[in-house]
N, C-alpha and C positions, 0 to 999 in steps of 0.2 A: 158182330162178330168179335170185337175187341172188348175187354173185361179191364177193370180196374183192379191194380194190386197195390195196396197201401198208397192209393194216390197216383201210381205209375200206370199209363195204359199198358195193357197186355194184350197178347193174341194166343189162344190155346195154351194158357199158363206161362208164357214166355214174356217177361217185361220188353217194351220196346227198347230197341237200341238208340233210338232218336225220340224221345218222349216227347217233343214238340212238333214233331212231323206226324203225316198221315201213315196209314199201314203199307201203303204201296210204295212208300218213301224210306223205309227201313233199311234198305241196302243189301248187297248180295249175301254176305254171311248171315243175316237175319233170315231170309229167304230159305237158304240151304238147311239151316238148323231146324226151322219149321218142318221142310220137305223130309228131312232124315228122320224125324220124330215120327212121320206117318210114312215109312218107307214103301208101303204098299200103294199109297196114292201117288208117290213120286214116280213110278214106272207105269202107271195105269193108262198114261197117254202113248205109250208105245202099242198098247193093244195087240192085236193079232199078229203084229209084225215081230214082237218079242216071242210070241207063243209059237210063232212057225220058224224059229231060230234052227232047229236042226235040220229043216229042209234047206234052208238058204245058206247056211254057214258050215255044211257037213265038209266041205272041201278044205274051208279054213281050219276047222278043228283037227282035221286029219293031217295038214301040213305042220300044225303045231306038234301033234302027237308024234309024226315021223321024224322030226328035226328039222324039217324044210323050212320052217320060218324063219324069216331073215330080219333085221333090224329094219323098220320103216326109215327111208332115208331123210335127212334132215334138208328141209326145202325153205324158200323164202316165204315169209306170211305176206309178201306183197305191200303195196303202199295203202292198201284199205283193209286194216286187220280190225279195227276198232277195239283193240285190247288195252288201249292206254298207252302203246309204246310211241305213238306219234300224235297224240292228242285226243281223238274222239276214244270214248272209252264206255263200252257197252257193259263191261264185266261188273262195274260198279252199279249198275242201275237193276232196281228191285224188279223181279220179273224175267229177268234173262235166263233163270233155270226152268225150261220148258221143253216138252217134246214136239211141240208143233210150232214150227218157226214162220209159218207163212205170213203171218199178220205183224205189224208193229204193236208195241206196247208203250205205255207212259206218254210221251207228248206226241208220237205218231199215231196215226189211224189207218194207214194204208195196208191192203193186202196184195202179196205178189200173187200173179196169175200166172198158169202154165200148166204143162202135163204134170200130174200128181208124181212124187218121188218119195219113198221111204229111204232113208240111208241108215244102215247098220254097220256099226263098227265094233269089232271083236277086239279088246286090248288084251295083249299078253305081256306078263311081266318076264322078260327073258334073263333078268338077273336072279330069278327065283324059279329056274327049271321051266319057263314057258307057261308058268301058273297064270290062269286067268287072273286080270288085274281089277279085282273087285275094288270099288272105292276111288279108282282113278276118275278124275274129272276131265271131261272133254267138251272144248269149245269148238263150235263149227259154224263157218260162214261161206257164202257163195254170193256170186252176181245173179240177177234177176233175169226174166225172159228176153230183157231189152240189153243185157250185159252190164248193166249199172249195179254199183254197189250202194245199199243204204248207208247213210250217215257221211257220204262223201260226195255222190252225184250231184249234180245242180237240180234244186228241186227236191231231193231226198236226205237234205241235212238233218231234218227233225225225224226221219224215219229209221227204224232199225229192225226191219224186216229181214228174214234169211239170215238170222244170226241166234245162237241159243247155245245153252250149256246143259249136258246130262251127267249124272254121276254112274259110273258103271256098276251093273248089279252083280251078283255073286258069280255069274258067268263071264264077267268082264265086258258085257254088252250094253252100247247106248244106242238108242234109235231115235231118229227125228223124221217128222213129217213135214215135207217140202215140196219144191216144184224144180223140176228140172232145169238146170242153169242153161243160160245161152252160150254160144261159141263168140267169144269178141275177137276183134283183130289182133292178131300176132300171138295167141296163146291157145293151146289145146283145151278143150272143155274140162272143167275141175271143179272140186270142191276143196276148201282149205279147212285145215283143223289143228288145234294145239292141245297137247294131252299134259294135265298137270297131275301131280302125286297123290293128291287128295283135294278135298273142298275148301281146305284152308288157304291153298296157294292159289286160288283162281285170280284173286283180285290183283295178283302182281304179275304181268308178262314175263318178268324176267325169271319166274319160278317154272316155267314150262320146261317139261323134261323130253318133248318132243314137238316139233313143228314140221308139218307136212302136208301134202295135198293128194287128193284121190283122183285118178284118171278115169274118165268115163270111156266105154268102148265105143269104136267108130260106128258099129253096125247100129248100136241103140240110138246114137246121136242122129244117125241119117234117118232112122224112123222118127224121132221126136221132132226133128226139125222140118220135117215135111207138114208139121201142123201150123195152124193159123197163129200168127204172133211170133213165129220163129224164123220169118222169111230172110232176115239179114244173116242169121247163123249158118244158111245153106251156102252162102257165099264165102264167108269166113272161114268156115271148116275146111272148103276146098283149096285154101291158100295156106293150111298149115299140115303138120304131121306129127305124130306122135314120138317118131324117132328123131326129130330135128327141133321138137319144142325146147325151149331155153330152160325149161325145169325137167320135164321128163326124158330129154334127149339122149342124156348119159347113157342110159340102159333100156330106153323105150317104155318106162314106167313098169318095167317088170314086176316089182313088188307093189306096185300102187294101183294098178289096173283092177278095177272093181270086177265083181261077177255080178251080173244083173238079170233078173228075172221079171216077167210080167209082161204088160202091153199097155198101149196108149188109153184104152178104155179104163181099165182097173187101176193103171200106175204102174211104176217100175220100182221095184226092190233092189238098192244098189248096195252091195256088202264087200267088205274088206277086212282081212285079218291085219292088225296093226301091232307088230312087234316092237316093244318098247324096252331099251337096255339102259337102265339107270346107272349102268357102271361106265358108260359113254358120255362124252361131253356134248350137250345140246348145242347145236349150232345152226339153228333156223332162224327165221326173222329177217328183217331189212327188206331191201328191194329186191326185185328180180335180178338174176346174174345177167351181166352183160347190159344192163338198163332195162330189159323187157320191152314190153310194149309191142308196136308193129316193127315192119321191116326198118332196119337200121337202128334200133333202139327207140324210134320216135314213139309218142305216145298214141295209143290206139285211136282210130279214127272211125266214124261210122258209129255202128253198135258196138259198144264195150265201154269199159271203165272210163270215167270221166278224168281225161289229164293225168300226168304223171306216168310212171311206169306200169305196165301191166304185170299183175303177179298172181 
């Protein structure tokens, strides 16, 4: 696949950023440059999920057109972001730009199991009349079926599954193939994400223009958690509420509650409109408010993220 250019290794006509390293070790910016030069391929992984955008996100588009779109609330990135803000950094790893985030890449080889889930986020530029935010880069991460986060949980330090980056297409859409996350002790079921203004900003978490979370509807959680492997989530969900959650509780997740279609057999599509206002100061990141975690701010126990505060 690689070719020599005046003595320097190259891929698809692009000289290696790190000539002494393998292709897979050229870094995030090299990956993005390669993918953007083949834009059609970049979004091929989204498949029918993006093709079915009109059906799944009609309500989102209507909200933006009618002026009902609100800025996505700034939320904690939690203690397990993997964005370099607290040590672990998947955003500098070659291969992180991908639509299917179920498997680890690089040093890891594990694949997360669970009920299939497609996550579709439609990003709007509120500072530009709610225009679709084409070119915005979105980093998504969430816990696995056991409530653990790759790169942090014991035994998963070398795994990086359920983490990935996509660049919004001309309709402002990013789509990820994943599995439905668990409900771990002390938190409502959720998915984390960070929005960056463009591909060049991704490698520095301080450049995020929005940090927030997607709340998953209770009825869908009840359905998924009835499946094998999610047993502990049933008990954990029974001990939390959306309107008292330490992240969503201030407004019951009003602008963060996803629209979900599908079923267990075919998988679920989770959709959310994300309004981003670059005219306001981004204030996400850090640990969950009030310490997070289980009751009294203690670290989650049983199924859940390993140690520290839950976010």
